[in-house]
C-alpha positions in Angstrom: 118.0 115.5 382.4 121.2 116.5 384.4 119.7 114.3 387.1 119.8 111.4 385.1 123.6 112.5 384.0 124.8 112.8 387.3 123.0 109.5 388.7 125.0 107.8 385.6 128.1 109.4 387.3 127.6 107.9 390.3 126.5 104.8 389.8 129.5 104.5 387.1 132.1 106.2 389.7 131.2 103.8 392.8 130.7 100.7 390.3 134.0 100.4 388.8 136.2 100.2 391.8 133.9 98.0 393.3 133.5 95.7 390.6 136.8 95.6 389.9 137.8 94.9 393.4 135.3 92.0 393.5 136.7 90.6 390.4 140.1 90.3 392.0 138.7 89.1 394.9 137.5 85.9 392.9 140.6 85.9 391.1 142.6 85.2 394.2 140.1 83.5 396.3 141.4 79.7 395.3 145.1 81.3 396.6 144.2 82.8 400.0 146.6 81.9 402.7 146.1 84.2 405.2 144.8 82.1 407.7 148.1 79.7 407.2 150.7 82.7 407.7 152.5 83.8 410.8 151.1 87.5 411.5 152.6 90.5 413.1 150.8 92.0 416.2 147.2 93.8 415.2 146.7 91.7 412.3 142.7 91.4 411.9 140.8 88.4 411.2 140.8 87.9 407.6 136.9 88.5 407.1 137.9 92.1 407.7 139.5 92.9 404.6 136.6 92.0 402.5 134.6 94.9 404.5 137.3 97.0 404.6 138.0 96.9 401.1 134.6 97.0 400.0 134.2 100.4 402.1 137.2 101.7 400.6 136.6 101.0 397.4 132.7 102.6 397.7 134.6 105.8 399.2 136.7 105.5 396.5 134.0 105.6 394.0 132.1 108.4 395.8 135.0 110.8 396.0 135.5 110.6 392.0 132.0 110.9 391.6 132.3 114.5 393.8 134.7 115.6 391.3 133.2 114.0 388.1 129.5 115.5 389.0 131.0 118.8 389.8 132.9 118.6 386.1 136.5 118.5 388.2 137.9 115.5 386.3 140.8 116.4 384.0 143.7 114.4 382.5 145.5 114.5 385.6 142.8 113.7 387.9 142.1 110.7 385.5 145.6 109.4 385.2 146.2 109.2 388.9 143.0 108.0 390.1 143.2 105.1 387.8 146.7 104.7 388.0 146.5 104.0 391.8 143.4 101.9 390.9 145.4 99.6 388.7 148.4 99.4 391.4 145.8 98.5 393.9 144.1 95.7 391.9 147.3 94.3 391.1 148.9 93.9 395.0 146.6 91.1 396.0 147.6 89.0 392.9 151.3 89.6 393.8 151.1 88.7 397.8 148.1 85.9 397.1 148.5 84.1 393.8 152.1 84.7 393.5 153.6 85.0 397.0 155.9 87.6 396.1 155.7 89.1 399.7 158.7 91.2 399.3 157.8 92.5 396.1 154.3 92.7 397.4 155.3 95.3 400.3 157.6 97.3 397.8 154.6 97.4 395.8 152.9 98.8 398.2 155.0 101.9 399.0 154.5 102.7 395.5 150.8 102.7 396.1 151.2 105.0 399.3 153.1 107.4 397.2 150.2 107.4 394.3 147.4 107.9 397.1 149.1 110.7 398.6 149.3 112.2 394.9 145.8 111.4 394.6 145.0 113.2 397.6 147.0 116.0 397.2 145.3 116.1 393.4 141.9 115.8 394.7 142.2 118.3 397.1 142.9 121.1 394.6 139.6 120.6 393.1 137.8 119.2 395.8 138.0 119.2 399.6 135.8 116.7 401.0 136.7 114.2 397.7 140.2 114.3 399.1 139.3 114.0 402.9 137.5 110.9 401.5 140.4 108.8 400.4 142.3 109.4 404.1 141.0 105.8 405.3 141.9 104.2 402.4 145.4 105.9 402.9 145.5 104.9 406.4 144.8 101.5 405.6 147.1 101.1 403.1 150.0 102.2 405.4 148.5 99.4 407.8 148.3 96.9 404.8 152.1 97.5 404.5 152.9 97.1 408.0 150.9 93.5 407.6 153.0 92.9 404.3 156.2 93.6 405.6 155.4 91.7 408.9 154.4 88.3 406.8 157.0 88.6 404.9 159.4 88.5 407.6 157.4 86.1 410.0 157.1 83.4 406.7 160.7 84.0 405.0 
């Protein structure tokens, strides 16, 4: 029975961010104006974002799954994990649906702070679960650069 318990922990841990990210992607799909925007240097083609976010959501789930499968999740871990996920999921709505580019940039800075806090908290419980979040942090920093560039180039 322990295997089944762990199996469901892993499935739930990975599917929650992937499914929520997919729902947000569907919500914003009719509002995507990325190809029409003036973009800063190093801006990737639009199709890259879906691939990268899917990988990052899977890593997020694996990272949380490591903690959950080892019974290392507590109230503080749940709070930071789900708070950063919530903030993450609201960013594309602000950026694409409402076109609040400056607000979205500030929102991303908040997300970066939350992700750093999450990495620190995860590190205290399990180093691998923290290390798996480094690509997410780096991508959020890159996204902040892109967001600010879009804001400045499309005022």
